[in-house]
TIPA-506542 format. One record per atom (N, C-alpha, C, CB): residue number from 1; residue in one letter; atom name; x, y, z. Coordinates in steps of 0.02 Angstrom, whole numbers, m for minus. Glycine has a CB too. Layout:
<rs>
k_r_a_X_Y_Z
NUM_A_CA_X_Y_Z
...
</rs>
This chain:
<rs>
k_r_a_X_Y_Z
1_X_N_469_m1374_m360
1_X_CA_421_m1322_m344
1_X_C_352_m1352_m337
1_X_CB_421_m1267_m397
2_X_N_312_m1319_m298
2_X_CA_245_m1341_m285
2_X_C_196_m1313_m336
2_X_CB_223_m1321_m214
3_X_N_148_m1353_m355
3_X_CA_94_m1331_m401
3_X_C_31_m1322_m359
3_X_CB_83_m1382_m460
4_X_N_m4_m1268_m371
4_X_CA_m66_m1253_m335
4_X_C_m121_m1240_m387
4_X_CB_m58_m1192_m287
5_X_N_m179_m1270_m376
5_X_CA_m236_m1258_m419
5_X_C_m283_m1209_m384
5_X_CB_m273_m1324_m436
6_X_N_m302_m1157_m419
6_X_CA_m350_m1109_m391
6_X_C_m418_m1119_m424
6_X_CB_m325_m1036_m402
7_X_N_m469_m1119_m383
7_X_CA_m537_m1128_m408
7_X_C_m579_m1067_m389
7_X_CB_m569_m1193_m380
8_X_N_m631_m1057_m425
8_X_CA_m681_m1005_m411
8_X_C_m650_m935_m407
8_X_CB_m716_m1021_m346
9_X_N_m607_m921_m455
9_X_CA_m578_m854_m460
9_X_C_m633_m808_m485
9_X_CB_m515_m853_m508
10_X_N_m648_m755_m448
10_X_CA_m700_m709_m470
10_X_C_m684_m679_m539
10_X_CB_m709_m652_m418
11_X_N_m734_m668_m578
11_X_CA_m726_m643_m646
11_X_C_m686_m578_m648
11_X_CB_m793_m632_m679
12_X_N_m701_m532_m602
12_X_CA_m665_m468_m602
12_X_C_m591_m479_m588
12_X_CB_m696_m421_m548
13_X_N_m574_m524_m542
13_X_CA_m504_m538_m527
13_X_C_m469_m571_m587
13_X_CB_m499_m583_m466
14_X_N_m503_m618_m619
14_X_CA_m474_m651_m677
14_X_C_m460_m601_m733
14_X_CB_m522_m706_m703
15_X_N_m505_m553_m742
15_X_CA_m496_m503_m794
15_X_C_m435_m459_m779
15_X_CB_m559_m459_m802
16_X_N_m427_m441_m715
16_X_CA_m369_m400_m696
16_X_C_m305_m438_m709
16_X_CB_m374_m379_m622
17_X_N_m303_m502_m690
17_X_CA_m243_m543_m701
17_X_C_m228_m549_m776
17_X_CB_m252_m613_m670
18_X_N_m279_m559_m815
18_X_CA_m270_m565_m888
18_X_C_m244_m500_m917
18_X_CB_m335_m585_m922
19_X_N_m270_m443_m894
19_X_CA_m246_m377_m919
19_X_C_m173_m366_m898
19_X_CB_m290_m320_m891
20_X_N_m156_m384_m836
20_X_CA_m87_m377_m813
20_X_C_m40_m419_m856
20_X_CB_m81_m398_m739
21_X_N_m61_m481_m870
21_X_CA_m19_m525_m911
21_X_C_m10_m497_m981
21_X_CB_m50_m596_m914
22_X_N_m64_m473_m1011
22_X_CA_m59_m445_m1078
22_X_C_m15_m383_m1080
22_X_CB_m130_m427_m1105
23_X_N_m22_m340_m1029
23_X_CA_19_m279_m1027
23_X_C_93_m294_m1019
23_X_CB_m5_m233_m970
24_X_N_108_m346_m979
24_X_CA_178_m365_m967
24_X_C_205_m411_m1020
24_X_CB_185_m397_m899
25_X_N_161_m439_m1062
25_X_CA_182_m486_m1113
25_X_C_206_m552_m1083
25_X_CB_236_m456_m1155
26_X_N_176_m572_m1028
26_X_CA_196_m635_m995
26_X_C_136_m681_m988
26_X_CB_227_m620_m925
27_X_N_150_m742_m969
27_X_CA_96_m791_m961
27_X_C_55_m775_m898
27_X_CB_125_m862_m956
28_X_N_m4_m805_m896
28_X_CA_m47_m798_m837
28_X_C_m11_m825_m775
28_X_CB_m115_m834_m847
29_X_N_23_m881_m783
29_X_CA_59_m912_m727
29_X_C_112_m865_m699
29_X_CB_91_m978_m749
30_X_N_154_m837_m743
30_X_CA_206_m791_m720
30_X_C_176_m729_m689
30_X_CB_251_m772_m778
31_X_N_121_m705_m716
31_X_CA_88_m646_m689
31_X_C_61_m659_m620
31_X_CB_32_m623_m736
32_X_N_28_m717_m610
32_X_CA_1_m733_m545
32_X_C_58_m741_m494
32_X_CB_m41_m798_m548
33_X_N_113_m773_m514
33_X_CA_170_m780_m468
33_X_C_198_m712_m449
33_X_CB_224_m823_m500
34_X_N_205_m667_m499
34_X_CA_230_m600_m484
34_X_C_184_m563_m436
34_X_CB_239_m560_m548
35_X_N_119_m566_m449
35_X_CA_71_m532_m406
35_X_C_72_m560_m335
35_X_CB_1_m537_m435
36_X_N_78_m626_m329
36_X_CA_83_m657_m262
36_X_C_147_m636_m226
36_X_CB_80_m734_m268
37_X_N_203_m633_m263
37_X_CA_265_m611_m232
37_X_C_261_m540_m209
37_X_CB_323_m619_m282
38_X_N_230_m497_m249
38_X_CA_222_m427_m229
38_X_C_177_m420_m168
38_X_CB_195_m386_m288
39_X_N_122_m458_m169
39_X_CA_73_m453_m114
39_X_C_101_m480_m48
39_X_CB_11_m491_m133
40_X_N_146_m528_m51
40_X_CA_173_m557_10
40_X_C_239_m526_30
40_X_CB_183_m631_1
41_X_N_265_m479_m9
41_X_CA_328_m446_8
41_X_C_389_m484_m15
41_X_CB_331_m436_81
42_X_N_381_m533_m58
42_X_CA_438_m571_m84
42_X_C_458_m543_m151
42_X_CB_421_m646_m89
43_X_N_523_m541_m163
43_X_CA_547_m523_m230
43_X_C_589_m581_m255
43_X_CB_588_m456_m228
44_X_N_618_m573_m313
44_X_CA_658_m627_m341
44_X_C_720_m644_m300
44_X_CB_680_m608_m410
45_X_N_745_m597_m260
45_X_CA_806_m608_m222
45_X_C_794_m610_m147
45_X_CB_857_m555_m239
46_X_N_734_m616_m125
46_X_CA_721_m618_m53
46_X_C_665_m571_m33
46_X_CB_783_m600_m15
47_X_N_665_m551_29
47_X_CA_611_m510_55
47_X_C_620_m436_40
47_X_CB_604_m520_130
48_X_N_564_m404_25
48_X_CA_563_m332_18
48_X_C_528_m303_78
48_X_CB_527_m310_m48
49_X_N_538_m240_93
49_X_CA_499_m209_147
49_X_C_424_m211_130
49_X_CB_521_m136_159
50_X_N_384_m226_178
50_X_CA_312_m229_166
50_X_C_284_m159_159
50_X_CB_277_m266_224
51_X_N_243_m149_107
51_X_CA_212_m84_95
51_X_C_140_m86_118
51_X_CB_215_m66_20
52_X_N_121_m34_152
52_X_CA_52_m27_175
52_X_C_19_28_133
52_X_CB_49_m10_251
53_X_N_m46_25_130
53_X_CA_m83_74_91
53_X_C_m119_122_138
53_X_CB_m133_40_44
54_X_N_m81_150_184
54_X_CA_m110_200_229
54_X_C_m62_260_230
54_X_CB_m122_171_301
55_X_N_m52_292_286
55_X_CA_m12_352_288
55_X_C_61_340_306
55_X_CB_m42_400_336
56_X_N_82_276_310
56_X_CA_151_260_329
56_X_C_203_294_284
56_X_CB_161_186_328
57_X_N_187_300_220
57_X_CA_236_329_174
57_X_C_249_402_188
57_X_CB_213_320_102
58_X_N_203_435_225
58_X_CA_212_505_242
58_X_C_254_515_305
58_X_CB_145_539_250
59_X_N_257_464_347
59_X_CA_293_470_410
59_X_C_366_486_397
59_X_CB_288_404_451
60_X_N_389_539_429
60_X_CA_458_559_422
60_X_C_475_595_357
60_X_CB_501_500_427
61_X_N_424_613_319
61_X_CA_438_645_254
61_X_C_440_721_258
61_X_CB_387_623_203
62_X_N_419_749_315
62_X_CA_420_822_321
62_X_C_488_845_346
62_X_CB_364_846_369
63_X_N_507_904_324
63_X_CA_567_934_352
63_X_C_549_962_421
63_X_CB_596_991_306
64_X_N_599_979_460
64_X_CA_587_1007_527
64_X_C_547_1072_520
64_X_CB_654_1021_564
65_X_N_564_1112_470
65_X_CA_528_1175_459
65_X_C_454_1163_444
65_X_CB_561_1215_402
66_X_N_440_1113_401
66_X_CA_370_1097_384
66_X_C_332_1072_446
66_X_CB_368_1044_329
67_X_N_364_1032_487
67_X_CA_331_1007_547
67_X_C_316_1063_596
67_X_CB_375_954_582
68_X_N_362_1110_605
68_X_CA_349_1168_649
68_X_C_291_1210_623
68_X_CB_413_1211_656
69_X_N_290_1220_557
69_X_CA_237_1259_526
69_X_C_169_1225_535
69_X_CB_250_1270_451
70_X_N_167_1159_528
70_X_CA_106_1121_538
70_X_C_82_1129_610
70_X_CB_117_1046_520
71_X_N_128_1121_658
71_X_CA_110_1129_729
71_X_C_85_1199_743
71_X_CB_170_1113_773
72_X_N_115_1248_712
72_X_CA_93_1318_722
72_X_C_21_1326_699
72_X_CB_140_1367_684
73_X_N_4_1297_642
73_X_CA_m64_1303_616
73_X_C_m114_1266_659
73_X_CB_m67_1277_544
74_X_N_m92_1214_693
74_X_CA_m138_1177_737
74_X_C_m147_1210_805
74_X_CB_m111_1106_746
75_X_N_m106_1261_819
75_X_CA_m108_1293_884
75_X_C_m178_1316_905
75_X_CB_m62_1353_884
76_X_N_m214_1348_860
76_X_CA_m282_1372_877
76_X_C_m329_1315_894
76_X_CB_m310_1413_820
77_X_N_m321_1260_860
77_X_CA_m364_1202_872
77_X_C_m348_1168_938
77_X_CB_m358_1152_815
78_X_N_m290_1178_964
78_X_CA_m269_1146_1026
78_X_C_m288_1186_1088
78_X_CB_m195_1133_1025
79_X_N_m316_1245_1078
79_X_CA_m337_1286_1135
79_X_C_m401_1259_1165
79_X_CB_m346_1360_1113
80_X_N_m404_1260_1231
80_X_CA_m464_1237_1266
80_X_C_m509_1298_1279
80_X_CB_m446_1201_1334
81_X_N_m571_1293_1259
81_X_CA_m619_1346_1270
81_X_C_m652_1335_1338
81_X_CB_m672_1349_1213
82_X_N_m636_1378_1388
82_X_CA_m662_1367_1456
82_X_C_m739_1367_1458
82_X_CB_m636_1422_1502
83_X_N_m772_1404_1413
83_X_CA_m845_1405_1413
83_X_C_m875_1337_1396
83_X_CB_m871_1458_1363
84_X_N_m839_1296_1358
84_X_CA_m864_1230_1340
84_X_C_m856_1180_1397
84_X_CB_m828_1205_1280
85_X_N_m816_1197_1448
85_X_CA_m803_1151_1503
85_X_C_m841_1170_1567
85_X_CB_m729_1149_1517
86_X_N_m889_1214_1562
86_X_CA_m929_1233_1620
86_X_C_m986_1185_1631
86_X_CB_m956_1303_1614
</rs>
């Protein structure tokens, strides 16, 4: 395995890593490796699906009924006001 030395770790980041290690009861080294694996989408047995922190988790989560209801509520907003286009 490869060894990597990290320098100039910001204080706030170091504190977060130390808190994570203490909460998990693991070493700083194991904690950093776990955090790197999570951040890069790697797990102990291979690749995990990459998670984004936007609205992707909501895609496809509505039922057909909920989607129709949402579209119905947007109906008024989708109307074109002819007076605004003169």
